[in-house]
C-alpha positions as CSV (number, residue, x, y, z in Angstrom):
1,M,65.6,-3.1,-33.9
2,S,64.3,0.0,-35.8
3,G,66.3,3.2,-36.2
4,N,65.3,6.6,-35.2
5,I,64.1,8.3,-38.4
6,R,60.8,9.2,-36.7
7,L,62.8,11.0,-33.9
8,L,64.7,13.0,-36.6
9,N,61.4,13.9,-38.4
10,D,59.8,14.9,-35.1
11,T,62.8,17.0,-34.1
12,L,62.8,18.9,-37.3
13,A,59.0,19.4,-37.1
14,A,59.2,20.6,-33.6
15,A,61.8,23.3,-34.6
16,R,59.5,24.4,-37.4
17,A,56.5,24.5,-35.0
18,E,58.6,26.9,-32.8
19,G,59.1,29.1,-35.8
20,R,62.8,28.5,-36.1
21,S,65.4,26.4,-38.0
22,A,67.0,23.4,-36.4
23,L,70.7,23.4,-35.4
24,I,72.6,20.5,-36.9
25,A,76.2,20.0,-35.7
26,Y,78.9,17.8,-37.3
27,L,81.8,16.2,-35.5
28,P,84.0,13.3,-36.6
29,A,84.1,10.1,-34.6
30,G,87.4,9.3,-32.9
31,F,88.5,12.9,-32.7
32,P,90.5,13.7,-30.7
33,T,90.0,10.2,-29.3
34,V,86.9,7.9,-29.4
35,D,86.0,8.9,-25.8
36,G,86.8,12.5,-26.4
37,G,84.7,12.5,-29.5
38,I,81.7,11.1,-27.6
39,E,82.2,13.8,-25.0
40,A,82.3,16.5,-27.7
41,V,79.0,15.3,-29.3
42,K,77.3,15.3,-25.9
43,A,78.6,18.8,-25.3
44,V,77.2,20.3,-28.5
45,F,73.8,18.7,-27.7
46,D,74.1,20.2,-24.2
47,G,74.9,23.6,-25.8
48,G,71.7,23.6,-27.9
49,A,72.2,21.4,-31.0
50,D,69.0,19.6,-32.1
51,V,70.7,17.0,-34.3
52,V,74.3,15.8,-34.6
53,E,76.0,14.2,-37.6
54,V,78.8,11.9,-36.6
55,G,81.5,11.7,-39.3
56,L,83.0,8.4,-40.3
57,P,86.7,9.5,-40.9
58,H,87.9,8.8,-44.4
59,S,91.4,8.9,-45.9
60,D,90.2,10.8,-49.0
61,P,87.3,13.1,-47.9
62,V,86.4,14.8,-51.2
63,L,83.8,17.1,-49.6
64,D,85.8,18.1,-46.6
65,G,88.1,21.0,-46.3
66,P,91.5,21.2,-44.4
67,V,90.0,21.6,-40.9
68,I,87.9,18.4,-41.1
69,Q,90.7,16.6,-43.0
70,T,93.0,17.4,-40.1
71,A,90.6,15.9,-37.6
72,D,90.0,12.9,-39.8
73,D,93.8,12.3,-39.9
74,I,94.0,12.4,-36.1
75,A,91.1,9.9,-35.8
76,L,92.5,7.6,-38.4
77,R,96.0,7.7,-36.8
78,G,94.3,6.8,-33.6
79,G,92.9,3.7,-35.2
80,V,89.2,4.6,-35.3
81,K,87.0,1.8,-36.7
82,I,83.3,1.6,-37.8
83,A,82.6,0.0,-34.4
84,D,83.8,3.2,-32.8
85,V,81.5,5.2,-35.0
86,M,78.5,3.0,-33.9
87,R,79.6,3.4,-30.2
88,T,79.7,7.2,-30.6
89,V,76.2,7.1,-32.1
90,R,74.9,4.8,-29.3
91,E,76.4,6.6,-26.4
92,A,75.5,10.1,-27.6
93,H,71.9,9.1,-28.3
94,E,71.4,7.2,-25.1
95,A,72.8,10.1,-23.1
96,T,70.6,12.8,-24.7
97,G,67.6,11.1,-26.4
98,K,68.3,13.2,-29.5
99,P,68.8,12.2,-33.1
100,V,72.3,11.2,-34.3
101,L,73.1,10.5,-37.9
102,V,76.3,9.2,-39.5
103,M,77.9,11.2,-42.4
104,T,80.0,8.9,-44.5
105,Y,81.3,8.3,-48.0
106,W,80.0,5.2,-49.7
107,N,83.1,3.1,-50.0
108,P,83.4,2.2,-46.2
109,I,79.7,1.1,-46.2
110,D,80.2,-0.9,-49.4
111,R,83.2,-2.7,-48.0
112,Y,81.5,-3.3,-44.6
113,G,78.3,-4.5,-46.1
114,V,75.1,-2.5,-46.5
115,E,72.9,-4.9,-44.5
116,R,75.4,-5.1,-41.7
117,F,76.0,-1.4,-41.6
118,T,72.3,-0.5,-41.5
119,A,71.4,-3.1,-39.0
120,E,74.2,-2.0,-36.6
121,L,73.4,1.7,-37.0
122,A,69.7,1.0,-36.2
123,E,70.7,-1.1,-33.2
124,A,72.9,1.8,-32.0
125,G,69.9,4.1,-32.1
126,G,71.0,6.0,-35.2
127,A,68.6,8.1,-37.1
128,G,70.1,7.7,-40.6
129,C,72.9,8.5,-42.9
130,I,74.1,11.4,-45.0
131,L,75.8,10.0,-48.1
132,P,77.5,12.9,-50.1
133,D,79.0,10.7,-52.9
134,L,76.2,8.1,-53.4
135,P,74.4,8.9,-56.7
136,V,70.7,8.7,-56.3
137,Q,70.4,6.5,-59.3
138,E,72.7,3.9,-57.6
139,S,71.1,4.1,-54.2
140,A,68.3,1.5,-54.4
141,L,70.2,-1.2,-52.4
142,W,71.0,1.3,-49.6
143,R,67.5,2.8,-49.5
144,E,66.0,-0.7,-49.3
145,H,68.0,-1.6,-46.2
146,A,67.7,1.9,-44.7
147,E,63.9,1.8,-45.0
148,K,63.8,-1.7,-43.5
149,H,65.8,-0.6,-40.5
150,G,64.0,2.8,-39.9
151,L,66.9,5.0,-41.1
152,A,66.8,8.2,-43.0
153,T,68.7,8.6,-46.3
154,V,69.9,12.2,-46.7
155,F,71.3,13.2,-50.0
156,V,73.4,16.3,-50.8
157,V,72.4,18.8,-53.4
158,A,74.6,21.7,-54.7
159,P,74.0,24.9,-56.6
160,S,75.1,23.1,-59.7
161,S,72.3,20.6,-59.4
162,K,69.7,20.8,-62.2
163,D,66.0,21.0,-61.3
164,E,65.5,17.5,-62.7
165,R,68.2,16.1,-60.4
166,L,66.7,18.0,-57.5
167,A,63.4,16.4,-58.1
168,R,64.9,12.9,-58.2
169,I,66.8,13.4,-55.0
170,T,63.9,14.9,-53.0
171,A,61.7,12.0,-54.2
172,A,64.2,9.4,-53.1
173,G,65.6,10.9,-49.9
174,S,64.1,11.0,-46.4
175,G,64.8,12.9,-43.2
176,F,65.9,16.1,-44.9
177,V,67.9,17.4,-47.9
178,Y,71.4,18.6,-47.3
179,A,71.9,21.7,-49.4
180,A,75.6,22.6,-49.9
181,S,75.5,26.4,-49.8
182,L,78.2,26.8,-52.5
183,M,80.5,24.8,-54.7
184,G,83.6,23.6,-52.9
185,V,84.6,21.8,-49.8
186,T,83.6,22.4,-46.1
187,G,85.1,25.2,-44.2
188,T,84.2,28.5,-42.5
189,R,83.6,31.5,-44.7
190,E,83.0,35.2,-44.5
191,S,79.7,34.9,-46.2
192,V,77.3,32.1,-46.9
193,G,76.1,33.8,-50.1
194,S,72.9,34.0,-52.1
195,Q,73.4,30.7,-53.9
196,A,72.2,28.9,-50.8
197,Q,68.9,30.8,-50.7
198,D,68.3,30.1,-54.4
199,L,69.1,26.4,-53.9
200,V,66.7,26.1,-51.1
201,R,64.0,27.8,-53.2
202,R,64.6,25.4,-56.1
203,T,64.7,22.3,-53.9
204,R,61.4,23.3,-52.3
205,G,60.1,23.9,-55.8
206,T,60.1,20.2,-56.5
207,G,56.9,19.9,-54.5
208,M,58.3,17.5,-51.9
209,E,57.8,18.1,-48.2
210,L,61.3,17.2,-47.0
211,P,63.0,19.9,-44.9
212,V,66.0,21.6,-46.6
213,C,69.0,22.2,-44.3
214,V,72.0,24.3,-45.4
215,G,75.6,23.5,-44.7
216,L,79.1,24.5,-45.8
217,G,80.3,27.8,-44.5
218,V,78.3,28.7,-41.5
219,S,80.6,29.5,-38.5
220,D,79.0,32.0,-36.2
221,R,75.7,33.3,-34.7
222,A,75.1,36.0,-37.3
223,Q,75.6,33.5,-40.2
224,A,73.3,31.0,-38.5
225,A,70.6,33.7,-38.2
226,E,71.0,34.6,-41.8
227,V,70.6,31.0,-43.0
228,A,67.8,30.3,-40.5
229,G,65.9,33.0,-42.4
230,F,65.3,30.8,-45.4
231,A,66.3,27.2,-44.4
232,D,64.7,24.5,-42.2
233,G,68.0,23.7,-40.7
234,V,71.5,25.2,-40.3
235,I,74.4,22.7,-40.5
236,V,77.7,23.6,-38.8
237,G,80.8,21.4,-38.9
238,S,84.2,23.0,-39.5
239,A,83.6,25.7,-36.9
240,F,83.1,23.1,-34.2
241,V,86.2,21.1,-35.3
242,K,88.3,24.2,-35.4
243,R,87.3,25.0,-31.8
244,M,88.6,21.6,-30.8
245,L,91.8,21.9,-32.8
246,D,92.6,25.4,-31.5
247,A,91.9,24.6,-27.8
248,P,95.0,24.3,-25.5
249,D,93.7,21.1,-23.9
250,H,90.7,18.7,-24.2
251,A,88.6,20.3,-21.4
252,S,88.9,23.7,-23.0
253,G,87.9,22.2,-26.4
254,I,84.8,20.6,-24.9
255,A,83.9,24.0,-23.2
256,A,84.5,25.8,-26.5
257,V,82.2,23.6,-28.6
258,R,79.5,23.7,-25.9
259,E,79.7,27.5,-26.0
260,L,79.6,27.7,-29.8
261,A,76.5,25.5,-29.9
262,G,74.9,27.9,-27.5
263,E,75.7,30.9,-29.7
264,L,74.5,29.1,-32.8
265,A,71.3,28.0,-31.1
266,K,70.6,31.7,-30.5
267,G,71.3,32.4,-34.1
268,V,68.8,29.8,-35.4
269,R,66.2,31.4,-33.2
270,G,66.8,34.7,-35.1
271,Q,68.9,36.3,-32.3
272,A,71.7,37.7,-34.4
């Protein structure tokens, strides 16, 4: 069975055709429970997200700040497994028909087996993977299997990335490029900053046609509108997770992430 890279590409192209950025949400699988996490992903889609990244919880998440680390700890203590991540992808995609990716560090895939992981992700209807710690020069095995199974390979670039590295990444990647707006870990911030706009400009300057989507720091409608002014997609994670963590009960958390998705969806349409 082939994965849904074409659905991802079409979704990003459709947003561009509408003259707007895509809204890409992130939520970890198994948080607060596996069933609760699936419900949350469906809620952000219902609120207006175009794409969702499902996080594979990790015990040492080097890119993630304290909010997502807290959610990962809850999921891991609940016994979340890769099978639960695949179930989250499957049920969210089947319920919405929208593209769902997995964001994961490389070690769990390496231990699970690249062929097994890509085959199961494709079978679940996944659109691809975001791999923040896989060096492009060591990615040939992954890319071979991802391409075979119709999955996108999304690499992460940062303001420190040299132009030569940006060119290698955009040549090797597919789906889109994840541009980290600043150096550091995930989390909400007062300002997204000018580094993000410069990074998008330099990434596009490689001459490749991949959309460039910006994450790390976006938390509200105004920031989403700001980033939408120069990026093809706006990625929001910690703000969704924080809404779930701060909610007095699960139903309130689901309502809160649906509401936030609606506000951010207005932001990516330039409605600051």
